[in-house]
TORMARPA-139402 format. One line per field, with one value per residue: residue in one letter; chain; x, y, z of N, C-alpha, C, O in turn. Coordinates in pm, whole numbers, plus 50000, padded with zeros to 5 digits. Atoms other than C-alpha are relative to their C-alpha. Layout:
N
res: [a/...]
chain: [A/...]
n_c1: [X/...]
n_c2: [Y/...]
n_c3: [Z/...]
ca_c1: [X/...]
ca_c2: [Y/...]
ca_c3: [Z/...]
c_c1: [X/...]
c_c2: [Y/...]
c_c3: [Z/...]
o_c1: [X/...]
o_c2: [Y/...]
o_c3: [Z/...]
END
This chain:
218
res: [m/r/i/v/i/a/g/g/h/g/r/i/a/l/r/l/e/r/l/l/a/g/r/g/d/e/v/a/g/v/v/r/r/a/a/q/a/g/d/v/l/a/a/g/a/e/p/v/v/c/d/l/e/s/a/s/v/g/d/l/v/r/h/l/e/s/a/d/a/a/v/f/a/a/g/a/g/p/g/s/g/v/a/r/k/d/s/v/d/r/g/a/a/a/l/f/a/d/a/a/e/a/a/g/v/r/r/f/v/v/v/s/s/m/g/a/d/r/e/p/p/e/g/t/d/p/v/f/a/a/y/l/r/a/k/g/a/a/d/a/d/v/r/s/r/a/g/l/d/w/t/i/l/r/p/g/r/l/t/d/g/p/g/t/g/l/v/r/l/a/e/s/t/g/r/g/d/v/t/r/d/d/v/a/a/v/l/a/a/l/l/a/e/p/g/t/a/g/r/t/l/e/l/i/g/g/d/t/p/v/a/e/a/v/k/s/l/t]
chain: [A/A/A/A/A/A/A/A/A/A/A/A/A/A/A/A/A/A/A/A/A/A/A/A/A/A/A/A/A/A/A/A/A/A/A/A/A/A/A/A/A/A/A/A/A/A/A/A/A/A/A/A/A/A/A/A/A/A/A/A/A/A/A/A/A/A/A/A/A/A/A/A/A/A/A/A/A/A/A/A/A/A/A/A/A/A/A/A/A/A/A/A/A/A/A/A/A/A/A/A/A/A/A/A/A/A/A/A/A/A/A/A/A/A/A/A/A/A/A/A/A/A/A/A/A/A/A/A/A/A/A/A/A/A/A/A/A/A/A/A/A/A/A/A/A/A/A/A/A/A/A/A/A/A/A/A/A/A/A/A/A/A/A/A/A/A/A/A/A/A/A/A/A/A/A/A/A/A/A/A/A/A/A/A/A/A/A/A/A/A/A/A/A/A/A/A/A/A/A/A/A/A/A/A/A/A/A/A/A/A/A/A/A/A/A/A/A/A]
n_c1: [49885/49910/49898/50020/49823/49869/49929/50133/50056/49929/50004/50005/50059/50064/50020/50036/50179/50013/50021/50098/50102/50076/50125/50093/50004/50004/49862/49951/49887/49977/49925/49899/50033/50127/50051/49911/50108/50094/50007/50090/50195/50041/49956/50066/49928/49972/49829/50032/49922/49933/49870/49932/49872/50000/50123/49959/50069/50106/50099/50006/50081/50193/50128/49951/50060/50105/50012/49967/49795/49894/49870/49908/50027/49968/49882/49988/49999/49990/49972/50004/49840/49954/50057/50155/49966/49997/50142/50212/50036/50005/50065/50116/50013/50005/50162/50130/49976/50031/50163/50085/49980/50042/50148/50008/49998/49921/49997/49888/49942/49913/49960/49837/49927/49861/49908/50026/49952/49888/49917/50013/49815/49926/50071/50052/49997/50037/50171/50054/49919/50056/50109/49965/49931/50148/50054/50015/50019/50107/50022/49939/50052/50136/49961/49946/50083/50142/50135/50102/50005/49939/49941/49936/49971/49882/50015/49924/49986/50110/50074/50206/50107/50108/49940/50020/50131/49908/49864/49937/49980/49951/49949/49857/50033/49920/50060/50093/50111/50184/50157/50123/50131/49976/49955/50156/50081/49932/49886/50099/50000/49911/50084/50055/49932/49913/49869/49901/49961/49857/49927/49880/50033/49963/50105/49941/50135/50017/50067/50100/50107/50020/50112/49887/49855/50019/50031/49937/49942/50080]
n_c2: [50056/50203/50043/50111/50005/50082/50049/49939/50018/49893/49901/49857/49973/50071/49919/49881/50044/49973/49831/49863/50049/49900/49868/49968/50041/50158/50009/50118/50035/50180/50058/50133/50139/50032/49996/49845/49963/50016/49867/49872/49924/49999/49899/49881/49937/50106/50045/50007/50111/49973/49989/49860/50058/50053/49847/49946/49862/50015/50054/49898/49841/50049/49930/49865/49891/49848/49934/49905/50020/50143/50019/50123/49988/50122/50061/50124/50034/50076/50193/49964/49938/49886/49979/49934/49742/49921/50053/49902/49823/49893/50058/50027/49802/49892/50120/49886/49863/49937/50062/49855/49936/50047/50046/49836/50017/49890/50057/50147/49961/50149/50062/49982/50047/49945/50084/50052/49919/50027/50229/50093/49932/50088/50112/50048/50115/49971/50081/49938/49895/50047/49909/49796/50049/50014/49870/49856/49992/49943/49841/49838/50042/49975/49828/49967/49986/49855/50110/50068/49894/50060/49976/50122/49985/50049/49951/49999/50083/50010/50076/50085/50004/49920/49942/49838/49853/49928/50053/49873/50064/49893/50019/50059/50063/50110/50164/50033/50132/49941/50153/50050/49953/49756/49986/50026/49863/49892/50003/49943/49762/49948/49962/49883/49841/49977/49898/50043/50051/49919/49954/50124/49943/50072/50058/49990/49931/49877/49929/49957/50108/50063/49907/49823/50037/49977/49888/49909/50065/50000]
n_c3: [50047/50058/49956/50001/49916/50060/49911/49951/49935/49928/49888/50028/50129/49898/49866/50070/50029/49861/50062/50112/50032/49939/50082/50129/50120/50010/50014/49944/49977/50040/49950/50072/50000/49975/49843/49903/50034/49777/49894/50032/50001/49936/49993/50060/50245/50148/50082/50112/50052/50119/50001/50140/50086/50099/50010/50117/50048/50052/49871/49875/50056/50009/49849/49955/50080/49913/49823/49940/49909/49964/49880/49988/49887/49995/49972/49945/49915/49879/50080/50175/50056/50152/50091/50049/49967/50135/50114/49869/49932/50051/50125/49994/50035/50166/50050/49943/49992/50097/50051/50023/50185/50070/49958/49918/49824/49929/49849/49962/49830/49986/49822/50042/49857/49977/50042/50121/50007/49997/50020/49865/49960/49945/49894/50026/50057/50052/50028/49949/50102/50143/50004/50016/50166/50084/50013/50013/50161/50089/50017/50114/50041/50023/49977/50186/50058/50077/50045/49774/49898/49895/49816/49913/49882/50045/49883/49901/49981/49961/49931/50035/49957/50027/50057/49997/50100/50055/50057/50050/50124/49986/50166/49933/49847/49915/49985/49870/50002/50055/50013/50166/49991/49986/50136/50120/49946/50111/50182/50014/50032/50135/50092/50010/49944/50138/49946/49997/50153/50041/49848/49985/49856/49909/49916/49800/49895/49924/49905/50149/50027/50129/50124/49994/50045/50181/50025/49946/50187/50166]
ca_c1: [83809/84021/84242/84478/84803/85064/85142/84756/84804/85141/85116/85070/84885/84610/84577/84533/84248/84096/84079/84009/83725/83617/83541/83426/83639/83701/84010/84194/84439/84671/84842/85095/84858/84520/84513/84614/84239/84031/84177/84185/83822/83795/83941/83711/83948/83905/84223/84290/84547/84881/85232/85453/85730/85653/85330/85375/85265/84987/84836/84842/84740/84348/84324/84470/84282/83985/84169/84233/84552/84816/84979/85270/85324/85518/85795/85994/86000/86113/86346/86371/86746/86948/86782/86428/86537/86625/86284/85964/86124/86315/86180/85837/85829/85906/85601/85395/85472/85498/85112/85019/85160/85068/84655/84694/84696/84857/84824/85160/85213/85538/85589/85986/86268/86431/86770/86708/86857/87207/87477/87435/87737/88035/87900/87592/87395/87381/87040/86951/87190/87073/86701/86824/86991/86640/86449/86633/86689/86324/86283/86499/86306/86001/86099/86197/85868/85660/85368/85314/85179/85393/85509/85733/85719/85967/85878/86082/86160/85806/85613/85274/85174/84867/84866/84905/84732/85054/85356/85633/85639/85878/86149/86451/86314/86609/86583/86287/86007/85628/85357/85187/84862/85011/85207/84873/84701/84924/84964/84584/84580/84845/84609/84367/84597/84758/84969/85216/85305/85682/85752/86033/85914/86004/85808/85886/85587/85565/85414/85145/84779/84791/84573/84781/85094/84994/84808/85145/85325/85102]
ca_c2: [97088/96690/96619/96359/96262/96017/95771/95820/95497/95724/95826/96142/96141/95901/96180/96445/96247/96276/96627/96771/96473/96630/96966/96853/96829/96517/96315/96036/95838/95610/95348/95053/94778/94660/94568/94933/95034/94940/95233/95481/95434/95445/95796/95931/95930/95700/95471/95448/95139/95244/95181/95484/95281/95127/95358/95576/95889/95829/95633/95865/96159/95924/96026/96340/96521/96645/96719/97072/96973/96729/96608/96411/96283/95911/95733/95424/95397/95202/94912/95027/95077/95311/95227/95281/95641/95736/95480/95677/95976/96096/95908/95867/96283/96363/96075/96287/96642/96565/96362/96684/96903/96663/96658/97058/97023/97378/97306/97085/97076/96793/96650/96692/96664/96871/96842/96778/97155/97024/96686/96507/96555/96337/95978/95982/95680/95579/95455/95786/96000/95853/95977/96326/96299/96197/96459/96718/96614/96620/96936/97124/96915/97056/97411/97385/97417/97685/97443/97368/97589/97448/97460/97211/97123/97069/96935/96827/96516/96301/96231/96025/96261/96424/96652/97096/97284/97493/97519/97721/97713/97965/97957/97831/97691/97556/97157/97068/96792/96831/96526/96367/96563/96968/96862/96696/97033/97215/97060/97130/97526/97538/97401/97624/97930/97970/98284/98007/97900/97951/97843/97596/97603/97423/97284/97240/97219/97586/97848/97961/97831/97669/97928/98216/98029/98004/98294/98499/98355/98480]
ca_c3: [55013/54874/55004/54956/55155/55098/55350/55491/55753/55922/56245/56221/55836/56083/56361/56055/55858/56220/56167/55841/55812/56126/55978/55744/55433/55231/55285/55151/55241/55016/55214/55076/55188/55167/55497/55645/55485/55817/55995/55767/55698/56014/56073/55863/55468/55165/55112/54845/54768/54569/54626/54582/54496/54244/54134/53808/53763/53542/53898/54144/53897/53889/54276/54256/53989/54206/54542/54639/54833/54855/55165/55164/55499/55381/55524/55530/55850/56168/56054/55711/55546/55288/55069/55109/55294/54918/54722/55001/55156/54859/54533/54657/54750/54397/54260/54449/54370/53991/54019/54148/53864/53656/53787/53897/54255/54372/54723/54860/55222/55301/55669/55610/55905/56139/56049/55669/55618/55648/55589/55929/56201/56234/56366/56278/56270/55952/55839/56016/55801/55464/55614/55668/55322/55173/55324/55217/54872/54836/54992/54760/54537/54597/54660/54267/54191/54002/53927/54410/54626/54886/55253/55425/55765/55964/56289/56624/56825/56743/57062/57159/57394/57474/57221/57397/57117/57128/56967/56856/56453/56308/55978/56245/56626/56799/56872/57105/57135/56956/56963/56677/56794/56785/56428/56268/56444/56260/55884/55924/56008/55714/55502/55518/55556/55161/55295/55376/55042/55004/55346/55460/55868/56188/56436/56884/57160/57269/57383/57134/57016/56698/56488/56639/56547/56125/56144/56294/55905/55660]
c_c1: [50046/50063/50027/50141/50025/49999/49833/50010/50127/49985/49924/49860/49848/49975/50033/49861/49881/49910/49939/49918/49885/49946/49975/50017/50052/50159/50006/50108/50101/50171/50152/49867/49930/49883/50016/49814/49905/50024/50054/49871/49965/50046/49985/50048/49966/50140/49976/50194/50171/50127/50100/50080/50035/49850/50072/49929/49867/49903/49983/49983/49748/49986/50059/49912/49875/50082/50020/50148/50061/50117/50083/50084/50082/50116/50134/49994/50105/50044/50049/50226/50059/49970/49839/49974/49975/49886/49912/50085/50079/49915/49858/49943/49972/49914/49909/49969/49974/49909/49962/49992/49907/49803/49992/49974/50114/50032/50135/50022/50114/50026/50179/50059/50047/50166/50036/50117/50163/50090/50041/50105/50048/49913/49866/49927/49955/49981/49945/50059/49990/49890/49968/49979/49842/49956/50023/50021/49832/49918/50032/49944/49876/49917/50007/49865/49930/49883/49932/50039/50056/50043/50005/50004/50139/49971/50179/49997/49800/49985/49919/49974/49880/50067/50008/49924/50097/50142/50160/50041/50054/50171/50098/49932/50100/49921/49889/49885/49825/49954/49951/49967/50049/50111/49860/49944/50045/50034/49811/49977/50071/49965/49926/50042/50110/50143/50152/50070/50131/50071/50034/49980/50018/49926/50068/49876/50055/49930/49849/49918/50052/49996/50112/50101/50027/50025/50124/50107/49941/50027]
c_c2: [49815/50040/49905/49978/49878/49971/49999/49821/50064/50019/50079/50041/49896/50135/50114/49996/50036/50114/50074/49899/50065/50152/49990/50020/49825/49972/49861/49943/49859/49951/49925/49817/49984/49986/50075/50044/50021/50131/50092/50017/50014/50165/50057/50056/49853/49915/50005/49947/50022/50048/50157/49951/49937/50034/50091/50097/50041/49931/50008/50066/49993/50046/50101/50035/50055/50058/50111/49988/49864/50014/49914/49949/49803/49994/49867/49946/49957/49849/50001/50098/50079/50023/50054/50081/50052/49895/50152/50087/50072/49960/49990/50176/50045/49932/50121/50080/49949/49948/50143/50103/49934/50052/50203/50043/50116/49963/49866/50052/49866/49996/49984/49906/50028/49967/50027/50148/49945/49843/49977/50003/49881/49853/49967/49902/49998/50042/50129/50133/49997/50082/50136/50045/50066/50155/50094/49989/50010/50126/50059/49931/50076/50133/50036/50002/50105/49860/49963/50149/49917/50000/49899/50040/49936/49943/49887/49883/49932/49941/49939/50058/50045/50146/50175/50123/50122/49990/50094/49970/50157/49934/49937/50046/49994/49848/50012/49834/50069/49852/50006/50016/50110/49958/50004/50093/50105/49965/50040/50087/49985/49959/50035/50153/49968/50067/49880/49951/50028/49946/49894/50027/49859/49996/49977/50010/50207/50074/50088/49961/49982/50114/50071/49968/50009/50093/50065/49970/50141/50135]
c_c3: [50032/49987/50006/50033/49994/50136/50054/50099/50061/50122/50064/49897/50093/50097/49857/49915/50122/49959/49903/50026/50167/50013/49904/49796/50019/49980/49925/49999/49935/50048/49880/49987/50018/50097/50102/49941/50101/50073/49925/49987/50145/50146/49931/49859/49946/50016/49875/49994/49880/50108/49894/49969/49891/49914/49851/50039/50039/50149/50102/49904/49970/50137/50049/49935/50030/50098/49974/50076/49985/50132/49960/50125/49980/50081/49980/50066/50094/49904/49889/49965/49929/49898/49974/50050/49882/49925/50087/50051/49874/49876/49967/50010/49889/49958/50024/49969/49841/50039/50016/49912/49907/50078/50041/50093/50035/50139/50005/50099/50031/50165/50011/50191/50101/49995/49854/49904/49952/50006/50205/50098/49971/50052/49998/50007/49739/49866/50020/49906/49884/50068/49996/49907/49903/49986/49935/49862/49945/50076/49923/49866/49958/49988/49834/49939/49960/49979/50219/50052/50124/50118/50024/50205/50090/50139/50110/50063/49973/50128/50035/50092/49977/49940/50121/49921/49994/50045/49953/49857/49972/49866/50103/50227/50104/50045/50142/49956/49910/50019/49904/49989/49944/49832/49886/49958/49829/49849/50054/49956/49855/49886/49931/49964/49860/50035/50020/49917/49994/50120/50039/50215/50106/50105/50150/50034/49991/50099/49990/49950/49802/49826/50054/49834/49809/49992/50021/49836/49864/50039]
o_c1: [50017/50097/49945/50235/49930/49993/49816/49895/50061/49963/49844/49766/49768/49852/50140/49766/49801/49800/49850/49901/49767/49849/49949/49936/50068/50245/49922/50196/50096/50283/50215/49857/49912/49763/50030/49766/49863/49934/50069/49802/49844/50027/50061/50012/49980/50244/49874/50294/50169/50140/50115/50123/50148/49827/50189/49833/49809/49786/49944/49872/49651/49879/50079/49817/49830/50045/50039/50253/50012/50215/50043/50186/50053/50171/50147/49979/50215/49992/50120/50300/49968/49994/49783/49875/49876/49891/49894/50010/50047/49818/49810/49871/49883/49825/49848/49846/49862/49918/49915/49891/49802/49830/49890/49919/50231/50138/50142/50062/50062/50060/50213/50018/50133/50205/50140/50193/50195/50058/50120/50211/49974/49817/49840/49997/49901/50036/49857/49996/50032/49911/49880/49876/49802/49972/49935/49985/49796/49812/49962/49999/49830/49806/49977/49872/49862/49924/49826/50128/49975/50109/49914/50032/50225/49993/50284/49901/49712/50049/49849/49897/49835/50165/49895/49869/50059/50207/50145/50120/50012/50195/50120/49932/50058/49801/49904/49888/49771/50033/49907/49942/49992/50139/49816/49915/50007/50123/49820/49949/49999/50010/49927/49971/50214/50258/50258/50178/50145/50182/49956/50037/49999/49872/50189/49796/50154/49895/49787/49961/50093/50049/50218/50111/50123/50133/50122/50158/49983/49996]
o_c2: [49736/50129/49819/50032/49802/50057/50083/49779/50089/50140/50061/50110/49980/50131/50170/50074/50121/50131/50159/49929/50100/50202/50077/50030/49742/50040/49774/49991/49740/49996/49968/49721/50022/50010/50038/50056/50123/50199/50189/50116/50036/50175/50149/50150/49745/49982/50022/50018/49974/50140/50209/50008/49921/49929/50073/50086/50094/49967/49921/50014/50065/50095/50125/50042/50157/50171/50115/50051/49752/50083/49819/50017/49727/50099/49853/49826/50004/49762/49907/50191/50139/50121/50123/50150/50122/49942/50271/50181/50190/50034/49985/50237/50122/50017/50203/50088/49987/50033/50216/50141/49987/50160/50256/50152/50079/49908/49760/50167/49755/50093/49888/49826/49946/49858/50090/50117/49960/49730/50025/50035/49787/49872/49857/49827/50074/50101/50146/50233/50098/50203/50209/50106/50169/50245/50170/50081/50057/50177/50148/49989/50095/50174/50141/49983/50170/49745/49929/50233/49848/50101/49817/50136/49861/50033/49840/49828/49996/49838/49924/49987/50056/50211/50166/50230/50216/49942/50216/49877/50259/49817/49830/50142/50011/49824/50073/49747/50180/49758/50103/49994/50148/50066/50078/50117/50156/50015/50148/50126/50004/50012/50023/50247/49903/50022/49920/49906/50148/49986/49799/50119/49743/50103/49997/50082/50256/50045/50152/49859/50057/50127/50081/50006/50057/50144/50127/50076/50206/50228]
o_c3: [50123/49909/50039/49975/49978/50224/49966/50086/50161/50111/50156/49935/50053/50086/49880/49912/50080/49905/49907/50144/50171/50071/49821/49704/50108/49923/49948/49927/49964/50026/49783/49911/50134/50114/50219/50053/50157/50124/49999/50012/50151/50267/49900/49788/50003/50012/49809/50003/49767/50189/49783/49868/49845/49852/49820/50116/50133/50161/50180/49912/49947/50173/50168/50013/49979/50133/49852/50085/49975/50160/49894/50131/50073/50116/50102/50043/50064/49836/49852/49997/49873/49828/49888/50027/49864/49811/50061/50073/49863/49857/49853/49932/49853/49963/49955/49969/49805/50127/49929/49854/49872/50131/50086/50100/50051/50170/49944/50116/50017/50234/50079/50274/50133/50035/49837/49813/49835/50044/50286/50044/49942/50127/50048/49939/49659/49774/49937/49870/49827/50061/49950/49879/49849/49903/49894/49789/49837/50038/49874/49772/49845/49955/49776/49818/50040/49995/50273/50051/50186/50093/50009/50276/50044/50221/50065/50010/50030/50150/49936/50157/49863/49975/50170/49945/49923/50138/49953/49841/50027/49838/50045/50304/50218/50060/50247/49870/49904/50029/49842/49871/49842/49780/49799/49840/49723/49780/50112/49842/49756/49784/49809/49928/49876/50030/49974/49958/49973/50153/50027/50274/50066/50133/50154/49975/49936/50214/50075/49897/49714/49716/49992/49718/49749/49960/49914/49800/49768/49964]
END
């Protein structure tokens, strides 16, 4: 399976690239800067330098046309302002979905955020509120696309501790923490399980092995 990951230098994406390459998949990671290519190569993936904020659909189609699946794991990242939350977390997601449809790549997995399905509470930091709104708008856009077999994953609060391999994965889980290792493991399992298409899922740490948690949803 060939899988193209947008945001290929992100902390979840690099973990996912290692997992996918380790199981024998062909992986490409789309990165913004050439300086990030070495880390993507070290993770076992092919680096593709392409700035999602300035690229055209055609630019991305060339990288997606031989793919079996696409993962949108890009984000504006810490320190970015309201404008880039919209241009990356919403705009780039829509662009990547447009390109996947144009390239005929049906399987499309999105890394979103818990809380993206509702208006942020009063008093929420304005930049974080913009991030949640951008993620919510991107998710709604993806769900509207008949040309994609999409799955949207909404993790809880992300941590960098070692993965446990045990999660809670459901349409609604309640709030909680989850390691980036475990998020990557769930993404890898979702890509291998087309029966999860059409689902928006929340993810936190739990007591169910990843493979079992994903299989239970099909």
